Backbone as ProteinMPNN parsed JSONL, in Angstrom:
{"seq_chain_A": "MPRNQFERMMFALMTVLVTVHAYVFYSLYVVNGATFTSMTGEAHVLDAVRAMGGVSVLGKMLPIWAVVLIEFILAYTLECTVGSPMSFKLACKVFDPRKTHPVLFETAIICATVGIMCPSMSFLAAILYYPYQYMDLNIFTLLANWIKLVCFNFPFAFFSQLFFIQPLIRTCFKAIFRRGDVPAQTEAA", "coords_chain_A": {"N_chain_A": [[78.202, 116.343, 75.072], [79.524, 117.498, 72.263], [77.85, 116.47, 69.407], [78.129, 115.592, 66.885], [80.426, 115.241, 64.065], [81.155, 117.627, 63.184], [80.623, 119.471, 65.44], [82.479, 118.314, 67.096], [84.85, 119.077, 66.006], [84.59, 121.753, 66.246], [84.386, 122.118, 69.035], [87.106, 121.196, 69.621], [88.648, 122.981, 68.256], [87.79, 125.383, 69.855], [88.722, 124.558, 72.374], [91.687, 124.206, 71.896], [92.361, 126.82, 70.862], [92.135, 128.467, 73.263], [93.722, 127.025, 75.002], [96.422, 126.911, 73.752], [97.295, 129.558, 73.789], [97.46, 129.868, 76.589], [99.409, 128.203, 77.249], [101.57, 129.062, 75.73], [101.93, 131.582, 76.93], [102.551, 130.628, 79.682], [104.75, 129.081, 79.204], [106.691, 131.124, 78.298], [106.522, 133.02, 80.072], [106.307, 131.984, 82.964], [107.936, 129.479, 82.934], [110.335, 130.14, 81.539], [110.769, 132.748, 81.69], [112.446, 134.124, 83.609], [115.013, 133.186, 82.863], [115.079, 134.613, 80.282], [115.067, 137.258, 80.81], [117.366, 137.51, 82.398], [119.309, 136.814, 80.614], [119.172, 138.829, 78.78], [119.107, 141.204, 80.278], [116.991, 142.659, 80.478], [113.905, 144.133, 82.061], [111.505, 143.13, 81.701], [109.643, 140.341, 80.507], [108.556, 140.351, 77.92], [109.98, 142.439, 76.603], [112.483, 141.297, 76.909], [112.259, 139.069, 75.072], [111.754, 140.692, 72.69], [114.225, 141.768, 72.552], [115.87, 139.552, 71.971], [115.216, 138.958, 69.681], [113.088, 137.398, 69.197], [111.544, 134.137, 69.569], [113.379, 131.166, 69.913], [112.862, 128.715, 67.515], [113.341, 125.661, 66.237], [115.996, 126.487, 65.74], [115.719, 128.95, 64.587], [114.918, 132.456, 64.993], [111.832, 133.483, 65.965], [108.81, 135.461, 65.811], [106.52, 135.884, 68.494], [103.715, 135.46, 67.927], [103.977, 133.72, 65.655], [105.102, 131.359, 67.079], [102.895, 130.886, 68.517], [101.001, 130.37, 66.383], [102.249, 128.038, 65.139], [102.324, 126.195, 67.304], [99.499, 126.062, 67.618], [98.48, 124.851, 65.213], [99.732, 122.45, 65.366], [98.842, 121.35, 67.818], [96.132, 121.339, 67.359], [95.784, 119.642, 65.329], [96.827, 117.271, 66.504], [94.879, 117.054, 68.761], [92.543, 116.655, 67.453], [93.13, 114.262, 65.862], [94.378, 112.388, 67.659], [94.114, 112.867, 70.548], [91.35, 113.566, 71.359], [89.817, 111.327, 70.25], [91.238, 109.171, 71.518], [91.076, 109.748, 74.206], [88.22, 109.661, 74.921], [87.806, 106.912, 74.531], [89.597, 105.727, 76.331], [88.292, 106.786, 78.657], [85.996, 105.319, 78.444], [86.619, 102.93, 78.986], [86.934, 102.694, 81.601], [84.607, 104.041, 82.634], [81.098, 103.33, 82.27], [79.446, 105.545, 80.028], [76.576, 105.664, 79.807], [75.834, 105.057, 82.535], [77.178, 106.459, 84.191], [77.584, 109.519, 86.067], [77.249, 112.567, 84.188], [79.143, 114.76, 85.079], [81.405, 113.411, 86.305], [81.976, 111.393, 84.23], [82.915, 113.395, 82.173], [85.038, 114.603, 83.537], [86.653, 112.342, 83.694], [87.264, 112.18, 81.003], [88.672, 114.567, 80.475], [90.897, 114.297, 82.232], [91.984, 111.881, 80.951], [92.653, 113.034, 78.433], [94.536, 115.199, 79.076], [96.537, 113.558, 79.857], [97.232, 112.305, 77.61], [97.691, 114.495, 75.687], [99.56, 116.151, 77.044], [102.248, 114.738, 77.372], [102.591, 114.361, 74.45], [102.499, 116.9, 73.379], [104.689, 118.092, 74.738], [106.589, 116.614, 73.928], [106.835, 117.337, 71.121], [107.461, 120.043, 71.688], [109.79, 119.852, 72.859], [111.364, 119.314, 70.859], [111.153, 121.356, 68.878], [111.963, 123.537, 70.393], [114.459, 122.829, 71.086], [118.016, 123.439, 71.627], [119.348, 124.074, 68.997], [121.0, 126.032, 67.803], [123.24, 126.008, 69.519], [124.195, 123.646, 69.888], [124.667, 120.177, 68.64], [122.166, 117.78, 67.513], [121.315, 115.815, 70.109], [120.073, 112.791, 71.274], [120.0, 111.996, 73.822], [119.945, 114.498, 75.348], [117.814, 115.639, 74.195], [115.658, 113.777, 75.036], [115.93, 114.18, 77.882], [115.097, 116.883, 78.044], [112.655, 116.635, 77.205], [111.268, 115.139, 79.317], [111.728, 116.95, 81.286], [110.08, 118.996, 80.42], [107.619, 117.771, 80.365], [107.373, 117.351, 83.19], [107.346, 120.182, 84.057], [105.043, 121.056, 82.68], [102.739, 119.214, 83.009], [101.417, 119.775, 85.808], [100.414, 122.169, 85.384], [98.893, 121.604, 83.027], [97.173, 119.907, 83.806], [95.515, 121.098, 86.142], [94.718, 123.641, 84.936], [93.153, 122.695, 82.713], [91.151, 121.36, 83.877], [89.921, 122.909, 85.918], [89.73, 125.323, 84.974], [89.954, 125.855, 81.963], [88.463, 123.912, 80.502], [85.818, 123.951, 81.854], [85.165, 126.637, 81.047], [85.195, 126.435, 78.115], [83.275, 124.52, 77.884], [81.053, 125.846, 78.839], [80.86, 128.014, 76.851], [80.611, 126.66, 74.505], [78.092, 125.319, 74.988], [76.555, 127.744, 75.033], [76.844, 128.732, 72.353], [76.102, 126.41, 70.572], [73.382, 126.148, 71.373], [70.759, 123.951, 71.961], [67.758, 122.97, 70.265], [66.404, 121.695, 72.292], [63.551, 120.85, 74.048], [62.47, 120.658, 77.321], [60.43, 117.875, 78.325], [58.465, 118.373, 80.126], [57.596, 120.876, 79.689], [56.656, 120.972, 77.127], [54.379, 119.379, 77.363], [52.785, 121.327, 78.987]], "CA_chain_A": [[78.341, 117.713, 74.653], [79.391, 117.613, 71.056], [77.039, 115.334, 68.95], [78.517, 115.154, 65.635], [81.877, 115.494, 63.693], [81.462, 119.366, 63.167], [80.731, 120.001, 66.776], [83.598, 117.908, 67.657], [86.125, 119.731, 65.438], [84.526, 123.104, 66.83], [85.019, 122.05, 70.539], [88.499, 120.993, 69.52], [89.129, 124.303, 68.033], [87.703, 126.439, 70.947], [89.703, 124.16, 73.327], [93.129, 124.482, 71.51], [92.554, 128.347, 70.852], [92.4, 129.061, 74.7], [94.899, 126.304, 75.587], [97.629, 127.302, 73.1], [97.63, 131.0, 74.391], [97.721, 129.718, 77.972], [100.674, 127.618, 77.318], [102.643, 130.047, 75.389], [102.212, 132.492, 78.106], [103.183, 130.033, 80.841], [106.04, 128.782, 78.853], [107.391, 132.238, 78.126], [106.592, 133.964, 81.4], [106.76, 131.125, 84.106], [109.006, 128.666, 82.721], [111.599, 130.686, 80.858], [110.94, 134.287, 81.895], [113.756, 134.544, 84.402], [116.143, 133.08, 81.984], [115.14, 135.339, 79.257], [115.302, 138.534, 81.427], [118.648, 137.519, 82.933], [120.183, 136.758, 79.353], [119.106, 140.137, 78.084], [119.349, 142.266, 81.161], [115.69, 143.603, 80.268], [113.213, 143.974, 83.312], [110.086, 142.514, 81.514], [109.704, 139.24, 79.711], [108.215, 140.819, 76.35], [111.122, 143.167, 76.121], [113.461, 140.447, 76.612], [111.941, 138.428, 73.8], [112.113, 141.347, 71.649], [115.8, 141.873, 72.498], [116.495, 138.389, 71.539], [114.86, 138.779, 68.214], [111.989, 136.3, 69.156], [111.677, 132.895, 70.482], [114.101, 130.302, 69.076], [112.092, 127.68, 67.101], [114.128, 125.011, 65.262], [117.238, 127.247, 65.525], [115.529, 130.256, 64.029], [114.126, 133.323, 65.834], [110.511, 133.792, 65.442], [107.887, 136.101, 66.84], [105.597, 135.123, 69.504], [102.525, 135.174, 67.057], [104.405, 132.6, 64.874], [105.155, 130.282, 67.841], [101.213, 130.594, 68.731], [100.444, 129.641, 65.241], [102.912, 126.766, 65.095], [101.571, 125.382, 68.339], [98.013, 125.829, 67.484], [98.369, 123.842, 64.05], [100.237, 121.056, 65.87], [97.923, 120.914, 68.898], [94.614, 121.16, 66.695], [96.003, 118.391, 64.544], [96.96, 116.213, 67.456], [93.78, 116.783, 69.477], [91.534, 115.925, 66.611], [93.427, 112.895, 65.293], [94.77, 111.371, 68.65], [93.831, 113.318, 71.796], [89.955, 113.494, 71.533], [89.367, 109.986, 70.183], [91.897, 108.092, 72.439], [90.551, 109.996, 75.567], [87.09, 109.157, 75.069], [87.897, 105.419, 74.595], [90.005, 105.558, 77.741], [87.289, 107.109, 79.636], [84.879, 104.53, 78.28], [87.162, 101.611, 79.515], [86.791, 102.811, 83.046], [83.216, 104.267, 83.117], [80.092, 103.403, 81.308], [78.852, 106.823, 79.902], [75.319, 105.704, 80.1], [75.43, 105.007, 83.803], [78.017, 107.298, 85.081], [77.241, 110.798, 86.241], [77.966, 113.297, 83.271], [80.528, 115.445, 85.459], [82.356, 112.257, 86.484], [82.514, 111.013, 82.968], [83.621, 114.403, 81.511], [86.405, 114.588, 84.334], [87.713, 111.291, 83.148], [87.732, 112.453, 79.56], [89.661, 115.648, 80.639], [92.13, 113.473, 82.741], [92.668, 111.173, 79.882], [93.173, 114.095, 77.283], [95.82, 115.665, 79.652], [97.535, 112.408, 79.892], [97.797, 111.947, 76.212], [98.343, 115.789, 74.934], [100.816, 116.738, 77.641], [103.498, 114.347, 76.934], [102.81, 114.477, 73.279], [102.917, 118.258, 72.829], [105.872, 118.486, 75.373], [107.761, 116.092, 73.122], [106.886, 118.227, 70.074], [108.106, 121.335, 72.168], [111.284, 119.491, 73.041], [112.019, 119.18, 69.429], [110.937, 122.654, 68.409], [112.662, 124.483, 71.114], [115.969, 122.253, 71.254], [119.015, 124.371, 71.336], [120.013, 123.846, 67.843], [122.08, 127.013, 67.583], [124.222, 125.827, 70.405], [124.647, 122.097, 69.994], [124.166, 119.258, 67.648], [121.117, 116.905, 67.966], [121.697, 114.764, 70.947], [118.949, 112.132, 71.621], [119.828, 112.03, 75.434], [119.533, 115.753, 75.956], [116.279, 115.785, 73.739], [114.793, 113.032, 76.188], [116.031, 114.956, 79.161], [114.409, 118.063, 77.863], [111.076, 116.266, 77.118], [110.882, 114.612, 80.572], [111.788, 118.235, 82.159], [108.957, 119.789, 79.951], [106.512, 117.107, 81.011], [107.349, 117.707, 84.704], [106.807, 121.43, 84.159], [103.693, 121.308, 81.938], [101.652, 118.451, 83.632], [100.673, 120.053, 86.785], [99.763, 123.414, 84.818], [97.947, 121.171, 82.068], [95.827, 119.258, 84.616], [94.675, 122.033, 86.838], [94.174, 124.532, 84.217], [92.194, 122.259, 81.916], [90.192, 120.661, 84.92], [89.212, 123.85, 86.49], [89.397, 126.775, 84.122], [89.72, 125.964, 80.333], [87.243, 123.077, 80.08], [84.604, 124.693, 82.219], [84.977, 127.737, 80.253], [84.872, 126.134, 76.857], [81.96, 123.718, 77.799], [79.952, 127.023, 78.975], [80.75, 128.722, 75.74], [80.074, 125.759, 73.61], [76.595, 125.362, 75.14], [75.925, 128.77, 74.54], [76.911, 128.676, 70.883], [75.665, 125.403, 69.933], [72.307, 125.811, 72.041], [70.026, 122.99, 71.149], [66.313, 123.285, 70.411], [65.716, 120.724, 73.084], [62.568, 121.518, 74.971], [62.004, 119.614, 78.257], [59.165, 117.257, 78.201], [57.413, 118.864, 81.022], [57.273, 122.284, 79.091], [55.931, 120.591, 75.965], [53.053, 118.895, 78.024], [52.139, 122.22, 79.676]], "C_chain_A": [[78.318, 117.745, 72.857], [78.583, 116.434, 70.257], [77.384, 114.836, 67.617], [79.94, 115.604, 65.26], [82.083, 117.067, 63.622], [81.556, 119.921, 64.382], [81.81, 119.403, 67.389], [84.775, 118.681, 67.378], [85.719, 121.191, 66.099], [85.022, 123.258, 68.242], [86.402, 121.929, 70.486], [89.099, 122.476, 69.293], [89.01, 125.254, 68.881], [88.711, 126.009, 72.031], [91.014, 124.573, 73.155], [93.29, 125.939, 71.221], [92.816, 128.677, 72.169], [93.611, 128.406, 75.191], [96.183, 126.535, 75.151], [98.144, 128.705, 73.684], [98.101, 130.905, 75.794], [98.931, 129.139, 78.039], [101.938, 128.378, 76.831], [102.968, 131.052, 76.402], [102.802, 131.643, 79.264], [104.43, 129.67, 80.442], [106.961, 130.014, 78.887], [107.644, 132.975, 79.463], [107.057, 133.021, 82.714], [107.823, 130.383, 83.972], [110.35, 129.385, 82.436], [111.911, 132.249, 81.077], [112.129, 134.618, 82.616], [114.988, 134.366, 83.626], [116.247, 134.061, 80.775], [115.562, 136.738, 79.797], [116.805, 138.613, 81.937], [119.733, 137.508, 81.659], [120.28, 138.129, 78.731], [119.224, 141.374, 78.888], [117.946, 143.254, 81.109], [114.781, 143.3, 81.588], [111.915, 143.205, 82.937], [110.28, 141.325, 80.356], [109.589, 139.515, 78.214], [109.421, 141.411, 75.899], [112.269, 142.281, 76.003], [113.34, 139.608, 75.216], [112.306, 139.306, 72.655], [113.532, 141.589, 71.503], [116.509, 140.687, 71.854], [116.136, 138.055, 70.113], [113.662, 137.634, 68.144], [112.263, 135.196, 69.907], [112.456, 131.868, 69.312], [113.198, 128.933, 68.746], [112.815, 126.888, 65.827], [115.441, 125.722, 64.809], [116.869, 128.65, 64.963], [114.741, 131.083, 65.099], [112.934, 133.638, 65.196], [109.772, 134.592, 66.301], [106.99, 135.221, 67.616], [104.283, 134.526, 68.633], [102.828, 133.938, 66.242], [104.507, 131.369, 65.691], [103.737, 129.906, 68.208], [100.677, 129.933, 67.617], [100.914, 128.273, 64.95], [102.35, 125.812, 66.142], [100.15, 125.062, 68.081], [97.89, 124.824, 66.256], [98.646, 122.533, 64.598], [99.252, 120.528, 66.901], [96.518, 120.719, 68.378], [94.853, 119.828, 66.096], [96.145, 117.109, 65.655], [95.782, 115.962, 68.338], [92.566, 116.14, 68.575], [92.043, 114.439, 66.137], [93.876, 111.889, 66.44], [94.111, 111.672, 70.009], [92.313, 113.092, 72.118], [89.586, 111.781, 71.518], [89.852, 108.968, 71.318], [91.19, 108.27, 73.983], [89.255, 109.579, 75.714], [86.964, 107.532, 75.254], [88.516, 105.056, 75.853], [89.081, 105.646, 78.826], [86.144, 105.921, 79.665], [85.1, 103.045, 78.907], [86.944, 101.701, 80.959], [85.422, 102.918, 83.576], [82.286, 104.063, 81.885], [79.461, 104.819, 81.169], [77.255, 106.833, 80.243], [74.793, 105.583, 81.712], [76.323, 105.773, 84.818], [77.442, 108.699, 85.13], [77.964, 111.67, 85.149], [79.214, 113.975, 83.819], [81.63, 114.49, 85.682], [82.918, 112.027, 85.311], [83.369, 112.274, 82.123], [84.966, 114.718, 82.318], [87.271, 113.621, 83.915], [88.214, 111.465, 81.772], [88.896, 113.58, 79.684], [90.97, 115.118, 81.048], [92.824, 112.836, 81.709], [93.265, 112.047, 78.667], [94.263, 114.75, 78.037], [96.846, 114.767, 79.702], [98.023, 111.967, 78.698], [98.414, 113.306, 75.566], [99.42, 116.344, 75.782], [101.983, 116.163, 77.291], [103.701, 114.429, 75.463], [103.225, 115.93, 72.856], [104.322, 118.763, 73.517], [107.013, 117.803, 74.7], [108.008, 116.946, 71.772], [107.563, 119.662, 70.597], [109.439, 121.077, 72.427], [112.007, 119.525, 71.909], [112.035, 120.56, 68.636], [111.943, 123.74, 69.021], [114.204, 123.888, 71.561], [116.808, 123.39, 70.989], [119.963, 124.202, 70.189], [121.082, 124.749, 67.551], [123.304, 126.853, 68.372], [124.945, 124.649, 70.437], [124.035, 121.294, 68.917], [123.15, 118.534, 68.206], [121.601, 115.949, 68.842], [120.365, 114.082, 71.462], [118.781, 112.153, 73.158], [119.428, 113.412, 75.837], [117.923, 115.953, 75.432], [115.332, 114.981, 74.896], [114.755, 113.867, 77.363], [115.165, 116.198, 79.1], [112.844, 117.727, 77.879], [110.559, 115.915, 78.48], [110.765, 116.071, 81.488], [110.446, 119.005, 81.65], [107.709, 119.134, 80.73], [106.237, 117.359, 82.505], [106.916, 119.152, 84.886], [105.378, 121.642, 83.728], [102.566, 120.424, 82.604], [100.766, 119.003, 84.719], [99.784, 121.316, 86.172], [98.503, 122.745, 83.919], [96.712, 120.621, 82.832], [95.059, 120.179, 85.228], [93.876, 123.062, 85.997], [93.029, 123.898, 83.393], [91.008, 121.736, 82.879], [89.284, 121.697, 85.524], [88.949, 125.24, 86.024], [89.09, 126.534, 82.601], [88.529, 125.135, 79.918], [85.945, 123.552, 80.502], [84.191, 125.714, 81.32], [84.376, 127.358, 78.778], [83.586, 125.415, 76.868], [80.745, 124.834, 78.006], [79.832, 127.705, 77.581], [80.153, 127.867, 74.646], [78.694, 125.529, 73.765], [75.892, 126.507, 74.67], [75.863, 128.977, 73.015], [76.1, 127.712, 70.29], [74.295, 125.031, 70.829], [71.243, 125.099, 71.321], [68.588, 123.439, 71.262], [65.454, 122.415, 71.242], [64.775, 121.466, 74.131], [62.291, 120.381, 76.03], [60.668, 118.994, 78.023], [58.071, 117.813, 79.07], [56.9, 120.188, 80.345], [56.419, 121.897, 77.975], [54.537, 120.221, 76.338], [52.073, 120.118, 78.391], [51.427, 123.112, 78.745]], "O_chain_A": [[77.282, 117.974, 72.232], [78.846, 115.311, 70.687], [76.969, 113.742, 67.235], [80.595, 116.279, 66.055], [83.12, 117.615, 63.996], [82.409, 120.785, 64.59], [82.194, 120.02, 68.382], [85.61, 118.958, 68.239], [86.695, 121.818, 66.511], [85.785, 124.133, 68.651], [87.017, 122.575, 71.334], [89.896, 123.011, 70.063], [89.909, 126.094, 68.912], [89.452, 126.833, 72.566], [91.575, 125.223, 74.038], [94.443, 126.353, 71.339], [93.885, 129.273, 72.306], [94.487, 129.068, 75.747], [97.111, 126.42, 75.951], [99.323, 128.875, 73.994], [98.971, 131.659, 76.231], [99.652, 129.548, 78.949], [103.047, 128.347, 77.363], [104.128, 131.34, 76.698], [103.735, 132.22, 79.822], [105.337, 129.883, 81.248], [108.01, 129.905, 79.522], [108.726, 133.422, 79.844], [108.048, 133.314, 83.383], [108.727, 130.509, 84.798], [111.35, 129.161, 83.118], [112.94, 132.847, 80.763], [112.845, 135.49, 82.123], [115.903, 135.189, 83.657], [117.349, 134.32, 80.292], [116.434, 137.338, 79.169], [117.408, 139.685, 81.893], [120.813, 138.096, 81.712], [121.326, 138.536, 78.224], [119.413, 142.466, 78.351], [117.884, 144.375, 81.613], [114.954, 142.217, 82.146], [111.28, 142.666, 83.843], [111.049, 141.487, 79.409], [110.356, 139.025, 77.385], [109.944, 140.981, 74.87], [113.04, 142.449, 75.059], [114.264, 139.543, 74.405], [113.022, 138.89, 71.745], [114.031, 141.615, 70.378], [117.59, 140.812, 71.278], [116.61, 137.118, 69.47], [113.386, 137.072, 67.085], [113.102, 135.207, 70.808], [112.167, 131.827, 68.116], [112.876, 128.174, 69.66], [112.866, 127.343, 64.684], [115.902, 125.571, 63.678], [117.772, 129.484, 64.898], [114.033, 130.542, 65.948], [112.908, 134.024, 64.027], [109.993, 134.51, 67.51], [106.781, 134.03, 67.384], [103.924, 133.349, 68.676], [101.927, 133.105, 66.14], [104.081, 130.326, 65.197], [103.399, 128.722, 68.214], [99.925, 128.974, 67.789], [100.128, 127.409, 64.56], [101.944, 124.699, 65.806], [99.67, 123.949, 68.297], [97.079, 123.913, 66.424], [97.913, 121.575, 64.355], [98.872, 119.359, 66.847], [95.771, 119.943, 68.975], [94.087, 118.911, 66.391], [95.51, 116.067, 65.495], [95.579, 114.806, 68.709], [91.799, 115.268, 68.983], [91.219, 113.526, 66.087], [93.775, 110.679, 66.239], [93.567, 110.735, 70.593], [92.039, 112.442, 73.126], [89.194, 111.128, 72.485], [89.128, 108.16, 71.9], [90.852, 107.358, 74.738], [89.057, 109.03, 76.797], [86.147, 107.001, 76.007], [88.033, 104.116, 76.484], [89.009, 104.834, 79.749], [85.51, 105.629, 80.678], [84.235, 102.23, 79.23], [86.756, 100.629, 81.535], [84.98, 102.287, 84.537], [82.545, 104.475, 80.754], [78.945, 105.289, 82.183], [76.715, 107.775, 80.822], [73.668, 105.908, 82.091], [76.196, 105.705, 86.041], [76.779, 109.037, 84.149], [79.192, 111.591, 85.104], [80.271, 113.859, 83.198], [82.751, 114.764, 85.255], [84.101, 112.299, 85.106], [84.398, 112.008, 81.502], [85.946, 115.086, 81.671], [88.47, 113.847, 83.75], [89.3, 111.043, 81.375], [89.938, 113.469, 79.038], [92.005, 115.363, 80.429], [94.011, 113.061, 81.475], [94.271, 111.698, 78.049], [95.214, 114.843, 77.261], [98.012, 115.147, 79.598], [99.072, 111.329, 78.618], [99.5, 113.262, 74.987], [100.244, 117.05, 75.201], [102.864, 116.917, 76.878], [104.862, 114.562, 75.076], [104.166, 116.125, 72.087], [104.997, 119.656, 73.004], [108.173, 118.204, 74.792], [109.14, 117.216, 71.372], [108.192, 120.324, 69.771], [110.271, 121.969, 72.257], [113.217, 119.75, 71.931], [112.92, 120.787, 67.812], [112.568, 124.582, 68.377], [114.957, 124.515, 72.305], [116.432, 124.27, 70.216], [121.183, 124.184, 70.347], [122.102, 124.281, 67.045], [124.335, 127.436, 68.037], [126.083, 124.543, 70.893], [123.013, 121.665, 68.339], [123.106, 118.554, 69.436], [122.389, 115.146, 68.344], [119.569, 114.802, 72.065], [117.69, 112.294, 73.709], [118.546, 113.5, 76.691], [117.01, 116.345, 76.159], [114.428, 115.54, 75.518], [113.684, 114.251, 77.833], [114.531, 116.519, 80.105], [111.985, 118.406, 78.441], [109.46, 116.358, 78.814], [109.835, 116.256, 82.272], [109.779, 119.607, 82.492], [106.972, 119.739, 81.508], [105.113, 117.539, 82.974], [106.149, 119.396, 85.818], [104.613, 122.35, 84.382], [101.46, 120.949, 82.734], [99.552, 118.806, 84.684], [98.591, 121.43, 86.454], [97.354, 123.18, 84.005], [95.534, 120.836, 82.546], [93.865, 120.177, 84.929], [92.696, 123.34, 86.208], [91.963, 124.512, 83.355], [89.869, 121.781, 82.415], [88.078, 121.489, 85.658], [88.191, 126.077, 86.513], [88.068, 126.985, 82.083], [87.698, 125.556, 79.114], [85.009, 123.597, 79.704], [83.056, 125.745, 80.845], [83.334, 127.837, 78.329], [82.793, 125.628, 75.951], [79.66, 124.721, 77.434], [78.697, 127.953, 77.173], [79.264, 128.322, 73.927], [78.012, 125.52, 72.74], [74.842, 126.43, 74.031], [74.821, 129.387, 72.503], [75.321, 128.125, 69.432], [74.038, 123.846, 71.039], [70.825, 125.501, 70.235], [68.211, 124.165, 72.182], [64.235, 122.289, 71.124], [65.102, 122.404, 74.859], [61.92, 119.272, 75.647], [59.8, 119.691, 77.497], [56.886, 117.715, 78.751], [55.721, 120.496, 80.522], [55.375, 122.539, 77.862], [53.585, 120.686, 75.711], [50.859, 120.057, 78.199], [50.744, 124.04, 79.179]]}, "name": "protein", "num_of_chains": 1, "seq": "MPRNQFERMMFALMTVLVTVHAYVFYSLYVVNGATFTSMTGEAHVLDAVRAMGGVSVLGKMLPIWAVVLIEFILAYTLECTVGSPMSFKLACKVFDPRKTHPVLFETAIICATVGIMCPSMSFLAAILYYPYQYMDLNIFTLLANWIKLVCFNFPFAFFSQLFFIQPLIRTCFKAIFRRGDVPAQTEAA"}
């Protein structure tokens, strides 16, 4: 897919842009939606978030757009520096990219990326969304929250990346970065 550093950065940008929005939605609606609505008495999650004054990040209430921006910056940095390079190396340890069918090799990369990014981002989320306003930092509570987040996020991360996000991003990437590659048969004709 991506052939140079610029294309790798653009692929990561496209992936993180879709992924962060999906995870913020998942986190607010699926994981915490019932808690937010029961705390505020509101019927809808967005109304509950507005009634709470936003989402608590490091003990301060921030609007959803700020949460998306923070998570985007963290996820993009982590994806470019750790996730992509390590997932490719892990996939290469198991499969030879020259001898393995591209779909199988891409699936291995996706699985390795989820295995790296999900625990990493869940740990950052456990720090960001730790209930600072209610209690002092406790390492055991932080670790318990991290494990809980990994358990919530991993199935969603795995299935959404494998069956929705990565196929969508790869299709869009191929359309945007269409190569001037012409099959040999066409050139000879």
